[in-house]
C-alpha positions in Angstrom: -0.1 0.1 0.2 1.0 3.5 -0.8 0.4 6.6 1.5 0.4 10.0 0.7 -0.1 13.0 2.6 -0.9 16.3 0.9 -0.3 19.6 2.7 -1.4 23.0 1.6 1.4 25.4 2.1 5.2 25.2 3.0 6.2 24.5 6.5 8.5 27.8 7.4 9.6 26.5 10.8 13.0 24.7 10.6 12.5 22.5 13.8 9.1 21.0 12.2 10.9 20.3 9.0 13.8 18.3 11.1 11.1 16.4 13.0 9.0 15.8 9.8 12.2 14.9 7.6 13.4 12.5 11.0 10.1 10.6 10.6 10.1 10.3 6.6 13.3 8.7 6.9 11.9 6.2 9.5 8.8 5.4 7.3 11.1 4.5 4.7 11.7 1.1 6.2 8.1 0.4 6.7 5.7 1.8 4.1 5.8 3.5 0.6 5.0 7.0 1.8 5.6 10.3 0.5 4.4 14.0 1.1 3.3 16.4 -1.4 3.3 20.1 -0.4 1.0 22.3 -2.5 2.1 25.4 -3.1 -0.1 28.8 -0.9 -2.2 30.3 -2.9 -1.2 33.7 -4.7 -2.9 36.8 -4.2 -4.9 35.0 -1.2 -5.4 38.3 0.4 -7.6 39.4 -2.5 -9.9 36.2 -2.2 -12.5 35.6 -0.1 -12.7 32.4 2.4 -14.5 30.7 -0.2 -12.6 31.5 -3.2 -9.6 30.5 -1.5 -10.9 27.1 -0.4 -12.0 26.7 -4.0 -8.7 27.2 -5.6 -7.0 25.0 -2.9 -9.8 22.4 -3.5 -8.7 22.3 -7.3 -4.9 21.8 -6.5 -5.7 19.1 -3.7 -8.2 17.3 -6.4 -5.6 17.2 -9.2 -3.1 14.9 -6.7 -6.0 12.3 -6.3 -6.5 9.4 -8.9 -9.7 7.9 -9.5 -9.0 4.9 -7.1 -7.6 6.5 -4.3 -9.0 6.1 -0.6 -9.1 10.0 0.7 -8.9 10.8 4.3 -9.3 14.5 5.5 -7.6 15.4 8.6 -10.5 17.6 10.2 -11.1 18.3 13.9 -14.9 16.9 13.4 -13.6 13.5 12.2 -13.0 10.5 14.0 -10.6 10.1 17.0 -8.4 6.9 17.4 -6.0 6.0 20.0 -2.7 5.3 18.8 -3.4 1.5 18.5 -6.8 2.1 17.1 -5.2 4.0 14.4 -2.7 1.0 13.4 -5.5 -1.0 13.5 -7.2 1.5 10.8 -3.7 1.2 8.6 -3.9 -2.5 8.8 -7.4 -3.0 7.9 -6.7 -1.0 4.8 -3.8 -2.7 4.0 -5.5 -6.3 4.6 -8.0 -4.7 1.8 -5.8 -4.2 -0.4 -6.2 -0.5 -0.4 -3.7 0.4 -3.1 -3.2 4.2 -2.3 -4.4 5.7 1.1 -4.2 9.6 1.0 -4.7 11.7 3.7 -5.0 15.6 3.2 -4.4 18.4 5.3 -6.3 21.3 3.8 -5.3 25.1 4.5 -6.3 27.3 7.0 -10.1 27.5 6.4 -10.9 23.8 5.7 -11.5 22.2 2.7 -13.8 22.9 -0.3 -17.2 21.3 -0.9 -16.0 19.2 -3.9 -12.8 17.7 -1.6 -15.2 16.8 1.0 -17.2 15.2 -1.7 -14.4 13.3 -2.6 -13.6 11.7 0.7 -14.1 8.5 2.3 -13.7 9.8 5.4 -12.0 12.1 8.1 -9.6 11.4 10.8 -9.0 13.8 13.6 -5.6 14.0 15.6 -7.2 16.0 18.7 -10.1 18.1 19.5 -7.9 21.1 19.7 -7.1 23.0 16.9 -3.4 22.9 15.8 -1.4 24.8 13.2 -1.4 23.0 9.8 2.3 23.1 9.9 2.9 21.4 13.4 -0.1 18.9 12.4 2.1 17.7 9.4 4.7 16.6 12.3 2.3 14.7 14.5 0.7 13.0 11.6 3.8 11.8 9.9 5.0 10.4 13.9 1.5 8.7 14.5 2.1 6.9 11.1 5.4 5.6 12.0 3.7 5.0 15.6 1.0 2.9 14.0 3.7 0.8 11.6 5.9 0.2 14.8 2.5 -1.1 16.6 1.7 -3.5 13.9 5.4 -4.9 14.2 5.8 -5.3 17.8 8.6 -2.9 18.1 9.4 -1.3 21.5 8.5 2.4 20.1 5.0 2.8 21.7 4.3 1.8 25.3 0.8 1.2 26.9 
């Protein structure tokens, strides 16, 4: 199974990019994982919130294939404990899911076109985090889930 994380906008903070790169290196040993960073919308200050969401939605949808399973990272999504998230990934693998795509939207959330294309929503917390920080949290959780599936000592219960 291939896993992709699509994000809108670049990560500016060095400590976050270093952390993300650390987990991306670790993930190479477990799964085919890639991260796609979509550019920030130009002239976003002159656009309404809805127009910005539409433009981001167009960029996101261009990255998604017809057979992809798409999960949006959204505060209103389903919450899992780490062990439950590892079971979620394992079920997708056992179901022969070819490509699992997770999406972190822009600051105003997702356009209706992206919501309509999604197969579900995942929440990492009821709290709101910056779109840059959630990238690090997510790649760490994917790494944790895969280490749980291999019964490795990274996760402690």
